[in-house]
C-alpha positions in Angstrom: 0.0 0.0 0.0 1.2 3.5 -0.8 1.2 5.1 2.6 1.7 8.8 1.5 -1.1 8.5 -1.1 -3.4 6.8 1.5 -2.9 9.6 4.1 -3.3 12.3 1.4 -6.5 10.7 0.3 -7.8 10.7 3.8 -6.9 14.4 4.2 -8.6 15.2 0.9 -11.9 13.4 1.8 -11.8 14.3 5.5 -15.1 15.7 6.7 -13.3 17.5 9.5 -11.3 19.6 7.1 -11.9 23.3 7.5 -14.5 24.6 5.1 -12.2 27.4 3.9 -9.4 25.0 3.0 -12.0 22.8 1.3 -13.2 25.9 -0.7 -9.7 26.8 -1.8 -9.1 23.1 -2.9 -12.3 23.2 -5.0 -11.3 26.5 -6.6 -7.9 25.0 -7.4 -9.5 22.0 -9.1 -11.8 24.3 -11.1 -8.8 26.4 -12.2 -6.8 23.4 -13.3 -9.9 21.9 -15.0 -10.8 25.1 -16.9 -7.2 25.5 -18.0 -6.9 21.9 -19.1 -10.1 22.1 -21.0 -9.0 25.4 -22.7 -5.7 23.9 -23.7 -7.2 20.8 -25.2 -9.8 22.8 -27.2 -7.3 25.4 -28.5 -4.7 22.9 -29.5 -7.4 20.9 -31.3 -8.5 24.0 -33.2 -4.9 24.7 -34.4 -4.8 21.0 -35.5 -8.1 21.6 -37.3 -6.7 24.7 -39.1 -3.7 22.7 -40.3 -5.9 19.9 -41.6 -8.3 22.5 -43.2 -5.4 24.0 -45.1 -4.2 20.6 -46.2 -7.7 19.9 -47.5 -7.7 23.2 -49.4 -4.3 22.5 -51.0 -5.4 19.0 -51.8 -8.1 20.5 -54.1 -5.5 22.1 -56.3 -2.0 20.6 -55.6 -0.8 17.1 -56.2 0.5 14.7 -53.5 4.1 15.2 -54.7 5.8 17.7 -56.9 9.1 17.2 -58.7 10.7 20.5 -59.6 14.3 21.7 -60.5 16.5 22.5 -57.5 17.7 25.7 -59.2 16.2 27.7 -62.0 12.6 27.6 -63.4 12.9 24.9 -66.1 13.0 21.1 -65.5 14.6 19.1 -68.3 12.5 15.9 -68.6 14.0 12.9 -70.3 12.1 9.8 -71.4 14.0 7.8 -68.8 12.8 10.2 -66.0 9.2 9.9 -67.2 9.4 6.1 -67.4 10.9 5.9 -64.0 8.1 7.9 -62.4 5.3 6.2 -64.4 6.6 2.8 -63.4 6.8 3.6 -59.7 4.2 1.3 -58.1 2.7 3.9 -55.8 2.3 6.6 -58.5 -1.2 6.7 -60.1 -0.8 9.8 -62.4 2.0 12.0 -63.6 1.0 15.5 -64.7 3.2 17.7 -66.8 3.1 21.3 -65.7 4.4 24.6 -67.1 3.6 27.5 -64.8 4.5 31.2 -65.1 3.1 34.7 -64.8 1.3 36.3 -67.8 -1.0 39.1 -68.7 -4.7 38.2 -69.3 -7.1 40.4 -71.3 -10.8 40.0 -71.8 -12.7 42.6 -73.7 -11.4 46.0 -72.3 -10.1 44.5 -69.0 -6.7 43.1 -68.2 -4.9 41.7 -65.1 -1.7 39.8 -64.3 -2.4 36.1 -63.6 -0.6 32.9 -62.9 -1.1 30.6 -65.9 -0.7 26.9 -65.4 -0.3 24.7 -68.4 -1.4 21.1 -67.7 -2.1 17.9 -69.6 -5.3 15.9 -69.4 -4.1 13.8 -66.5 -4.7 16.8 -64.3 -8.5 16.6 -64.8 -8.3 12.8 -64.3 -7.3 13.5 -60.7 -10.8 15.0 -60.3 -9.5 17.4 -57.6 -11.4 20.4 -59.0 -14.7 18.7 -59.2 -15.9 20.0 -55.9 -14.4 23.5 -56.5 -16.2 24.2 -59.8 -18.8 27.0 -59.5 -19.7 27.5 -63.1 -19.3 25.9 -66.5 -17.4 22.7 -67.2 -13.9 21.3 -66.6 -12.4 20.8 -70.0 -9.2 21.8 -71.8 -9.7 20.7 -75.4 -12.8 19.7 -77.3 -13.6 19.6 -81.0 -10.3 21.3 -81.8 -11.0 24.2 -79.5 -8.6 25.1 -76.6 -10.3 26.1 -73.3 -9.2 27.8 -70.1 -10.5 27.2 -66.6 -10.2 30.4 -64.6 -10.3 31.1 -60.9 -13.1 33.1 -59.4 -10.8 36.1 -58.8 -9.7 36.2 -62.4 -13.4 36.0 -63.5 -14.3 38.9 -61.3 -11.3 41.0 -62.3 -12.0 40.6 -66.0 -15.8 40.2 -65.9 -15.6 36.9 -67.8 -18.7 35.1 -68.8 -18.3 31.4 -69.7 -21.5 31.5 -71.7 -19.9 34.0 -74.1 -18.2 31.7 -76.6 -17.4 34.5 -79.0 -15.1 36.5 -76.7 -11.7 34.8 -76.1 -9.5 35.1 -73.1 -6.2 36.5 -74.4 -2.9 35.5 -72.7 0.1 37.7 -73.4 3.7 36.7 -72.5 6.9 38.6 -73.5 9.2 36.9 -75.9 12.5 35.7 -74.6 14.7 38.4 -76.1 17.7 40.3 -74.7 16.1 43.5 -75.8 12.9 44.5 -77.4 10.4 47.4 -77.6 7.0 47.1 -76.2 5.8 49.0 -79.3 6.9 46.2 -81.5 3.8 44.1 -82.5 5.7 40.8 -82.2 7.3 41.6 -78.8 4.7 39.4 -77.1 3.5 35.9 -77.6 -0.3 35.5 -77.5 -2.7 32.7 -77.0 -6.5 32.9 -77.4 -8.6 30.5 -75.3 -12.3 30.1 -74.7 -13.4 30.0 -71.1 -15.0 26.7 -70.1 -15.4 27.0 -66.4 -14.8 28.9 -63.2 -13.5 27.4 -59.9 -13.1 28.7 -56.4 -10.9 27.3 -53.7 -9.7 30.2 -51.6 -7.8 33.5 -52.0 -4.4 32.0 -52.5 -5.5 30.4 -55.8 -7.7 33.3 -57.0 -5.3 34.4 -59.7 -4.8 31.1 -61.5 -5.8 30.2 -65.1 -5.5 26.6 -66.2 -4.9 25.9 -69.8 -3.7 23.2 -72.2 0.0 22.4 -71.9 0.8 22.7 -75.6 -0.6 26.2 -75.8 1.2 27.4 -72.7 4.5 25.8 -73.9 4.3 27.8 -77.1 3.2 30.9 -75.2 6.2 31.0 -72.8 8.7 29.5 -75.3 9.6 26.2 -73.5 11.2 23.4 -75.5 9.5 20.0 -75.9 11.6 18.5 -73.1 11.2 21.4 -70.7 8.6 21.8 -67.9 8.2 23.8 -64.7 7.4 20.6 -62.7 5.9 17.2 -62.7 3.0 16.5 -60.3 2.5 13.0 -59.0 -0.8 11.7 -57.7 -0.3 8.7 -55.5 -2.5 5.6 -55.2 -4.8 5.3 -52.2 -3.0 4.0 -49.2 0.5 4.9 -50.4 3.0 6.0 -47.8 3.6 9.6 -48.8 6.8 10.1 -46.7 8.3 6.8 -47.9 7.6 7.5 -51.6 8.9 11.1 -51.3 12.2 9.8 -49.8 12.5 7.0 -52.4 12.0 9.4 -55.3 14.4 12.0 -53.9 17.1 9.3 -53.6 16.4 7.9 -57.0 16.2 11.2 -59.0 19.3 12.7 -57.4 20.3 16.2 -56.2 19.4 18.1 -59.4 15.6 18.0 -58.5 13.6 18.4 -55.3 10.6 16.3 -54.4 8.1 18.2 -52.3 4.8 17.4 -50.7 2.0 20.0 -50.0 3.5 21.0 -46.7 6.8 21.7 -48.4 5.1 23.9 -51.0 3.5 26.0 -48.3 6.1 26.2 -45.6 5.4 29.7 -44.4 1.7 29.1 -43.6 2.3 25.9 -41.7 5.3 27.4 -39.8 3.1 30.4 -38.8 0.4 28.0 -37.5 2.9 26.0 -35.5 4.5 29.1 -34.0 1.1 30.5 -33.0 0.2 27.1 -31.5 3.5 27.1 -29.5 2.9 30.6 -28.1 -0.7 29.9 -27.2 0.4 26.7 -25.5 2.9 28.7 -23.4 0.4 31.4 -22.6 -2.3 28.9 -21.5 0.3 27.0 -19.5 1.3 30.1 -17.7 -2.4 30.9 -17.0 -2.8 27.4 -15.6 0.2 27.9 -13.4 -1.4 31.2 -12.1 -4.7 29.4 -11.5 -2.9 26.6 -9.6 -1.4 29.0 -7.1 -4.5 28.2 -5.0 -3.0 24.7 -4.5 0.0 26.4 -2.9 -2.2 28.2 -0.4 -4.4 25.3 0.3 -1.4 23.0 1.0 0.2 25.7 3.2 -2.9 26.0 5.3 -3.3 22.2 5.4 0.2 21.9 6.7 -0.6 24.3 9.5 -3.8 22.4 10.3 -2.1 19.0 10.3 1.0 20.1 12.2 0.0 17.9 15.2 -0.7 14.9 13.0 2.7 15.2 11.3 4.4 15.4 14.7 2.7 12.1 15.6 4.0 10.6 12.4 7.5 11.7 13.2 7.2 10.2 16.7 6.2 6.9 15.0 9.3 6.9 12.9 8.2 8.8 9.7 10.9 10.5 7.7 11.0 14.0 6.2 10.7 12.4 2.7 7.5 10.6 3.7 5.9 13.7 5.0 6.9 15.6 1.9 5.4 12.9 -0.3 2.1 13.1 1.7 1.7 16.8 0.8 2.9 16.2 -2.8 0.3 13.5 -3.1 -2.4 15.9 -1.7 -1.5 18.5 -4.4 -1.5 15.8 -7.1 -5.0 14.6 -6.1 -6.3 18.2 -6.3 -4.6 19.0 -9.6 -5.1 15.7 -11.3 -8.8 15.6 -10.4 -9.3 18.9 -12.1 -7.1 17.8 -15.0 -9.1 14.6 -15.6 -12.4 16.6 -15.5 -10.9 19.2 -17.8 -9.6 16.6 -20.3 -13.0 14.9 -20.4 -14.8 18.2 -20.9 -12.3 19.3 -23.6 -12.7 16.1 -25.5 -16.5 16.2 -25.3 -16.5 19.8 -26.6 -14.2 19.0 -29.5 -16.4 16.0 -30.4 -19.5 18.1 -30.2 -17.9 20.8 -32.4 -16.9 18.1 -35.0 -20.4 16.7 -35.0 -22.6 19.7 -34.7 -20.4 22.7 -35.5 -21.4 24.6 -32.3 -19.1 27.6 -32.9 -19.4 29.3 -36.3 -16.6 31.1 -38.0 -19.0 34.0 -38.6 -17.9 34.4 -42.3 -20.5 34.1 -45.1 -17.7 33.3 -47.6 -16.0 30.7 -45.4 -15.2 27.4 -46.9 -16.6 25.7 -43.9 -19.3 27.1 -41.5 -17.8 26.1 -38.2 -14.3 26.1 -36.6 -12.4 22.9 -37.6 -11.1 20.8 -34.7 -9.0 17.7 -34.7 -8.1 15.8 -31.5 -4.6 14.3 -31.4 -3.2 12.0 -28.8 0.1 13.9 -28.6 -1.7 17.0 -27.5 -3.5 15.2 -24.8 -0.2 13.8 -23.6 1.3 17.3 -23.7 -1.5 18.7 -21.7 -1.1 15.9 -19.1 2.6 16.6 -18.9 2.0 20.3 -18.4 -0.5 19.6 -15.6 2.1 17.3 -13.9 4.8 20.0 -14.2 2.4 22.7 -12.8 1.5 20.4 -9.9 5.1 19.7 -9.0 5.9 23.4 -9.1 3.1 24.6 -6.9 3.2 21.6 -4.5 6.9 21.2 -3.9 7.5 24.2 -1.7 4.5 23.8 0.6 5.3 20.1 1.0 8.9 20.9 1.8 8.0 23.7 4.2 5.4 21.5 6.0 8.0 18.8 6.5 10.5 21.2 7.8 8.1 23.0 10.2 6.8 19.8 11.6 10.3 18.4 12.0 11.4 21.5 13.9 8.4 21.4 16.2 9.0 17.7 16.9 12.7 18.4 17.7 11.8 21.2 20.0 
């Protein structure tokens, strides 16, 4: 039997305990419980935001992207294409040429990001849920089509139903010197608009177009691309495939997943999550100060009991462990309640969307949450650390005071 825990439990549930000390213990438990619940909920919201952004990027970007380590152009050899296509985990390989260009429609113009793609991009069926008007097509009956983002449509006042007005893409020719007044200073491509998609603001300036048209527009050679996008088969290990391809393709190219393509966003989310965790941990420490006061008063109240324990042969370590156990009971009781309430709130938010984001144009209506075991473990460790911090000094002081009184 654990004697310190047994005695601490008797002190905690003792009906003779002074009501004021009991009140402070209850306040301590409430403080730890609320802090624990808040930490679980906030960390889950940050996890949900990370997952939401990955879902958004999954609508537009591939699982893996192979791009040149330096420069803008990737030289693609038949051996490279065969190697990627024969990789068991790779389902589709999409050839991509991406660059900035000037788009004109009637009397309006704007700078856009043009992305030349082959038909395998549409086979990925990523944009199906993002289409807001028209159809997803690149070529049909000899006509080349463009699929534009909602931001480009609004900037140029594009109507997909107007089949007579083309979307003009202009790109400067690759010359050492030229005059903007020269008629042939720019390459031009005319495309019919087949559809409009909307994902979120980061993709609002994109125009998707047939690869051959964009290759001619920007002046790429037949074996040159901006990147190769790889869609993996369901159940494939993304990290393992990424590492295998990077090793196989060598140092001249870089293989990136969606997180690698958007490092600043995910880094910002993780830094915010870290600072919020530190802030809530500090607030939990402040709320747990009541444990310090309750243990200090309990040590005064039980001074005679501790003297009897010393007379019976108890050591200073035993007495210290009794009061540490008392603080642990108070803190861990609150922590368990807080963990349960935090998990329940997160599950209710996932199921019913109790808290709305308050934005009419939001991609989702309610705040996203995602429970992760590592966050629950982190919260538990923080509670344990806070308990040790606020319980150690009262326990040590109680043991010293009682020992001095017994010696006297």
